[in-house]
C-alpha positions as CSV (number, residue, x, y, z in Angstrom):
1,M,-25.8,3.2,42.5
2,N,-22.9,2.3,40.2
3,A,-19.8,4.3,40.4
4,A,-18.9,6.2,37.3
5,P,-16.2,4.5,35.2
6,E,-12.7,5.9,35.6
7,P,-11.7,8.1,32.6
8,T,-9.6,6.3,30.0
9,E,-6.2,7.8,29.6
10,S,-5.6,9.5,26.3
11,R,-3.7,7.6,23.6
12,V,-1.6,10.8,23.0
13,L,-0.2,12.7,26.0
14,V,0.1,16.4,25.2
15,R,1.8,18.8,27.6
16,T,4.2,21.7,27.6
17,E,7.4,22.1,29.7
18,G,8.9,25.6,29.3
19,G,9.5,26.1,25.7
20,L,9.1,22.4,24.9
21,G,5.9,20.9,23.5
22,R,5.8,17.2,24.4
23,L,3.9,14.6,22.5
24,T,3.9,11.0,23.7
25,L,2.2,8.1,21.9
26,N,0.5,6.3,24.7
27,R,-0.7,2.9,23.5
28,P,2.2,0.8,24.7
29,R,0.3,-2.6,24.7
30,A,-0.1,-2.1,20.9
31,L,3.4,-0.8,20.4
32,N,1.8,2.7,20.1
33,A,0.2,1.8,16.8
34,L,-1.6,4.7,15.2
35,D,-5.3,5.0,14.8
36,L,-7.3,7.9,13.4
37,G,-8.0,9.4,16.8
38,M,-4.3,9.5,17.7
39,I,-3.5,11.2,14.3
40,L,-6.1,13.9,15.0
41,E,-4.9,14.4,18.5
42,L,-1.3,14.9,17.3
43,S,-2.5,17.3,14.6
44,A,-4.6,19.3,17.1
45,A,-1.6,19.8,19.3
46,L,0.5,21.0,16.5
47,D,-2.3,23.4,15.5
48,A,-2.4,24.8,19.0
49,W,1.4,25.3,19.2
50,E,2.1,26.5,15.7
51,N,1.6,30.2,16.5
52,D,2.6,30.0,20.2
53,P,5.8,32.1,20.6
54,D,6.7,30.2,23.7
55,I,7.0,26.8,22.0
56,D,10.1,26.6,19.9
57,I,10.8,22.8,20.1
58,V,8.4,19.9,19.8
59,L,9.4,16.4,21.1
60,L,7.7,13.2,20.1
61,D,8.3,10.0,21.8
62,G,6.5,6.8,22.7
63,A,5.3,5.3,26.0
64,G,6.9,2.1,27.2
65,E,10.3,0.7,26.3
66,R,9.4,-1.4,23.2
67,G,9.2,1.2,20.6
68,L,8.1,4.6,19.3
69,C,5.4,3.2,17.0
70,A,4.9,-0.1,15.2
71,G,2.8,1.5,12.4
72,G,-0.8,2.2,11.6
73,D,-3.8,0.3,12.7
74,V,-3.6,-2.5,10.1
75,R,-6.4,-4.5,11.7
76,G,-8.7,-1.5,11.4
77,L,-7.7,-1.2,7.7
78,Y,-8.5,-4.9,7.2
79,E,-12.0,-4.5,8.7
80,Q,-12.6,-1.4,6.5
81,I,-11.6,-3.3,3.3
82,R,-13.8,-6.3,4.2
83,A,-16.7,-3.9,4.8
84,G,-16.1,-2.1,1.6
85,D,-15.7,1.2,3.5
86,A,-13.3,3.0,1.1
87,E,-14.2,6.4,2.5
88,A,-13.0,5.5,6.0
89,T,-9.8,4.1,4.5
90,G,-9.3,7.3,2.5
91,E,-10.0,9.5,5.5
92,F,-7.4,7.7,7.6
93,F,-4.6,8.1,5.0
94,R,-5.5,11.7,4.2
95,A,-5.2,12.6,7.9
96,E,-2.0,10.6,8.3
97,Y,-0.3,12.0,5.3
98,A,-1.2,15.6,6.2
99,L,0.4,14.9,9.5
100,N,3.6,13.5,7.9
101,A,3.9,16.7,5.7
102,R,3.1,18.9,8.7
103,I,6.0,17.4,10.7
104,A,8.4,18.0,7.8
105,E,7.2,21.6,7.4
106,Y,6.6,22.5,11.1
107,P,8.0,25.9,12.1
108,A,9.3,24.8,15.5
109,Q,12.2,22.4,15.6
110,F,10.7,18.9,15.6
111,V,12.6,16.3,17.6
112,V,11.7,12.6,17.6
113,F,13.1,9.7,19.7
114,A,12.8,6.7,17.5
115,D,13.7,4.4,20.4
116,G,12.9,0.7,19.8
117,I,10.5,-0.5,17.1
118,T,9.7,2.3,14.6
119,M,8.0,0.9,11.5
120,G,5.5,1.8,8.9
121,G,3.5,4.7,10.2
122,G,6.1,5.2,12.8
123,I,8.6,6.1,10.0
124,G,6.1,8.7,8.8
125,L,6.3,10.4,12.2
126,A,10.0,10.0,12.8
127,G,11.6,10.1,9.3
128,H,10.5,13.6,8.4
129,A,11.4,15.4,11.7
130,A,14.2,18.0,11.9
131,V,16.2,16.0,14.5
132,R,15.8,12.2,14.4
133,V,17.3,10.3,17.4
134,V,17.8,6.6,17.4
135,T,19.2,4.3,20.2
136,E,21.0,1.0,20.5
137,R,17.7,-0.8,20.6
138,S,16.1,0.9,17.6
139,A,14.7,-1.1,14.7
140,L,13.4,0.9,11.8
141,A,11.6,-0.7,8.8
142,M,9.0,-0.2,6.1
143,P,7.6,-3.8,6.1
144,E,4.5,-3.2,3.9
145,T,5.4,-5.7,1.2
146,R,5.1,-8.4,3.8
147,I,1.4,-7.9,4.0
148,G,0.9,-7.4,0.2
149,F,1.1,-3.6,0.4
150,T,3.5,-0.9,-0.5
151,P,5.6,1.6,1.6
152,D,3.8,4.9,2.3
153,V,3.9,7.8,4.8
154,G,6.7,9.3,2.7
155,G,8.7,6.1,3.0
156,T,9.3,6.0,-0.7
157,W,10.7,9.5,-0.6
158,L,13.1,8.7,2.2
159,L,14.2,5.4,0.7
160,A,14.6,6.9,-2.8
161,H,17.3,9.1,-1.4
162,A,19.2,6.4,0.4
163,P,22.7,5.6,-0.9
164,G,23.0,3.4,-3.9
165,R,20.2,0.9,-4.3
166,L,19.5,0.6,-0.6
167,G,16.1,2.2,-1.2
168,E,15.0,-0.7,-3.4
169,Y,16.5,-3.2,-1.0
170,F,14.7,-1.9,2.1
171,A,11.4,-1.2,0.3
172,L,11.1,-4.6,-1.3
173,T,12.4,-6.8,1.5
174,G,11.0,-4.8,4.5
175,A,14.3,-5.5,6.3
176,S,15.0,-3.8,9.6
177,M,17.6,-1.2,10.1
178,D,19.5,-0.8,13.3
179,A,20.9,2.6,14.4
180,G,23.9,2.4,12.2
181,D,21.9,1.4,9.1
182,A,19.2,4.1,9.8
183,I,21.8,6.9,10.0
184,Y,23.7,5.6,7.0
185,A,20.5,5.3,4.9
186,G,19.4,8.8,5.9
187,L,16.4,7.9,8.1
188,A,18.0,9.1,11.3
189,D,20.6,11.7,12.4
190,H,22.0,10.8,15.8
191,L,22.6,7.8,18.1
192,V,21.9,8.5,21.8
193,P,22.0,5.6,24.3
194,S,18.6,4.8,25.6
195,D,19.7,5.4,29.2
196,R,20.5,9.0,28.3
197,L,17.2,9.9,26.7
198,D,15.8,11.3,30.0
199,D,18.8,13.5,30.4
200,L,18.3,14.7,26.8
201,R,14.7,15.4,27.5
202,D,15.7,17.5,30.5
203,A,18.2,19.4,28.5
204,L,15.6,20.2,25.9
205,V,13.5,21.8,28.6
206,T,16.3,23.5,30.6
207,R,18.5,24.5,27.7
208,A,20.5,27.7,27.8
209,D,19.4,30.0,25.1
210,P,20.3,29.9,22.2
211,A,21.1,26.2,22.3
212,T,19.5,24.4,19.4
213,P,18.1,20.9,19.6
214,T,21.0,19.6,17.4
215,E,23.6,21.2,19.6
216,L,22.0,19.6,22.7
217,V,21.7,16.2,21.0
218,L,25.4,16.4,20.2
219,L,26.2,16.5,23.9
220,F,24.7,13.0,24.3
221,D,25.3,11.3,20.9
222,E,27.7,8.5,20.3
223,T,29.3,7.1,17.1
224,P,26.9,4.6,15.6
225,P,28.1,1.0,14.9
226,P,29.2,0.3,11.4
227,S,26.3,-0.1,9.0
228,R,25.7,-3.7,7.9
229,A,23.8,-2.3,4.9
230,A,26.8,-0.2,3.9
231,A,29.0,-3.3,4.1
232,A,26.6,-5.1,1.8
233,R,26.4,-2.4,-0.8
234,E,28.4,-4.3,-3.4
235,W,25.8,-7.1,-3.9
236,I,22.8,-4.9,-3.0
237,D,23.7,-2.3,-5.6
238,D,24.4,-4.9,-8.2
239,A,21.2,-6.9,-7.8
240,F,18.7,-4.1,-7.0
241,A,19.8,-2.1,-10.0
242,A,18.1,-4.6,-12.3
243,E,15.1,-3.5,-14.3
244,T,12.5,-5.9,-12.9
245,V,11.9,-7.8,-9.7
246,A,12.5,-11.1,-11.5
247,E,15.9,-9.9,-12.7
248,I,16.7,-8.7,-9.2
249,V,16.0,-12.2,-7.9
250,E,18.1,-13.7,-10.8
251,R,21.0,-11.5,-9.9
252,L,20.7,-12.3,-6.2
253,R,20.8,-16.0,-7.1
254,G,23.9,-15.5,-9.1
255,R,25.9,-13.8,-6.3
256,G,28.2,-15.7,-4.1
257,E,27.2,-14.0,-0.8
258,P,24.9,-16.1,1.5
259,E,23.0,-12.9,2.3
260,A,22.1,-12.4,-1.3
261,S,20.7,-15.9,-1.7
262,A,18.7,-15.4,1.6
263,T,17.3,-12.1,0.2
264,A,16.1,-13.9,-2.9
265,D,14.4,-16.4,-0.7
266,V,12.6,-13.5,1.2
267,L,11.4,-12.0,-2.1
268,G,10.1,-15.3,-3.2
269,E,7.7,-15.3,-0.2
270,L,6.2,-11.9,-0.8
271,S,3.4,-10.6,-3.0
272,P,4.5,-10.4,-6.6
273,T,2.1,-7.5,-7.2
274,A,3.3,-5.6,-4.2
275,L,7.0,-6.1,-5.1
276,T,6.4,-5.0,-8.7
277,V,4.5,-1.8,-7.8
278,T,6.9,-1.0,-5.0
279,L,10.0,-1.2,-7.2
280,E,8.5,1.3,-9.6
281,A,7.2,3.6,-6.8
282,V,10.6,4.0,-5.3
283,R,12.2,4.7,-8.6
284,R,9.6,7.3,-9.6
285,A,9.9,8.9,-6.2
286,R,13.6,9.7,-7.0
287,G,12.3,12.0,-9.8
288,L,9.7,13.8,-7.7
289,P,10.3,17.3,-6.5
290,D,9.3,17.0,-2.8
291,L,7.8,15.0,0.0
292,R,4.2,16.2,-0.8
293,S,4.5,14.9,-4.3
294,A,5.7,11.5,-3.0
295,L,2.8,11.4,-0.5
296,A,0.4,12.1,-3.3
297,Q,1.8,9.2,-5.3
298,E,1.7,6.9,-2.3
299,Y,-1.9,8.0,-1.6
300,G,-3.0,6.8,-5.0
301,L,-1.1,3.5,-4.6
302,V,-2.5,2.7,-1.2
303,L,-6.1,3.3,-2.3
304,W,-5.4,1.2,-5.5
305,F,-4.3,-1.6,-3.2
306,A,-7.1,-1.2,-0.7
307,T,-9.9,-1.0,-3.2
308,T,-8.8,-3.2,-6.1
309,Q,-6.2,-5.8,-4.9
310,P,-6.9,-9.0,-3.0
311,D,-3.3,-9.3,-1.8
312,L,-3.6,-6.6,0.9
313,P,-6.4,-8.1,3.0
314,E,-5.0,-11.6,2.4
315,G,-1.6,-10.4,3.6
316,I,-3.1,-8.9,6.8
317,R,-5.1,-12.0,7.3
318,A,-2.1,-14.3,7.1
319,Q,0.2,-12.1,9.3
320,L,-2.1,-10.6,11.8
321,V,-5.5,-12.2,11.9
322,D,-5.2,-15.9,11.4
323,K,-1.5,-15.7,11.8
324,D,-0.9,-18.8,9.6
325,R,1.9,-17.0,7.8
326,S,0.7,-18.6,4.6
327,P,-0.7,-15.9,2.3
328,R,-2.2,-17.0,-1.0
329,W,-1.1,-14.3,-3.3
330,Q,-3.0,-13.5,-6.5
331,P,-1.1,-13.9,-8.8
332,A,1.3,-16.2,-7.0
333,A,4.2,-15.8,-9.3
334,L,6.2,-12.8,-10.7
335,A,5.8,-14.2,-14.2
336,D,2.0,-13.8,-13.9
337,V,2.0,-10.2,-12.9
338,G,0.8,-8.1,-15.8
339,G,3.5,-6.0,-17.5
340,D,1.3,-2.9,-17.0
341,A,0.6,-3.6,-13.3
342,A,2.9,-0.9,-11.9
343,A,1.7,1.7,-14.5
344,S,-1.9,0.9,-13.8
345,A,-1.4,1.3,-10.0
346,L,0.5,4.6,-10.5
347,A,-2.2,5.9,-12.8
348,Y,-5.0,5.3,-10.3
349,V,-6.8,8.5,-9.4
350,P,-8.5,8.4,-5.9
351,P,-12.1,9.8,-5.8
352,V,-11.1,12.3,-3.1
353,P,-7.7,14.0,-3.7
354,L,-5.1,14.1,-1.0
355,W,-4.3,17.8,-1.3
356,T,-7.2,20.2,-1.9
């Protein structure tokens, strides 16, 4: 008789310790990348704790030492697009965005340890929390343009409110932020050394009433290093204030800083369609009233990309499937992107609305 298989450990660890609700993304081999099941598990835990008077702080962290969350299940998205399964794609994004909004609006204080890699969907979990902790090994980014896509999970909302034109810079290039950059740009609040995170977790459990999470974090935080992005504001603000992506590239080429020229090179490798739409998305997000409005705008954009644009599956193929790093964008040049591309993308109405 064959022995029964051992149960598979959940991809989200859910437990309570005193007044602390703990959520740990538990998929370390995949850098805790999110799939639909994980999103639903996180949402169910928040449902259970929302009206629990004993839970007044929720802590989200990631298993392993490499990162909180590398993003969403992009390979799964690739398979859905190839199969023409638009409903499955829409279901994933509706669940994910509902969770992003839920974190921002949650009645208990929501604390996130964005230790290590925190990108894409990881920003959707960390960026909207009440208390956002980074460490000396944190690397935050919205790298969607690198796969022919556009920042989502409320990323355009966060980046639209970064100082100067850093929002356009980080959205278009997908560049990584260290702790100093993330705090300066408004995507994080406190730097705590990674070797003090266990002590901070313990303090959140054993806190003396009425200590708030912010007060406890301040016992462990350190001054972040100077932001490299802040030091580059002169050329970033000048170039990324241009009206179009082509003009941004032209201004970058005209600057004397080596970093500006290197940034122009990066933009030259990315999807012209994704860059054009992303630039307009960030700028429109600045005029939106709240996170939910930005998520609704992003929802329309991601489904426009997933259902109508060849660059998204091509970008995933080149980066994550075949890994040849040689995407064939359609169109391949900024000059060939239609003048109404961004307006067309932003006008797209998904068959199933995000908010009902």
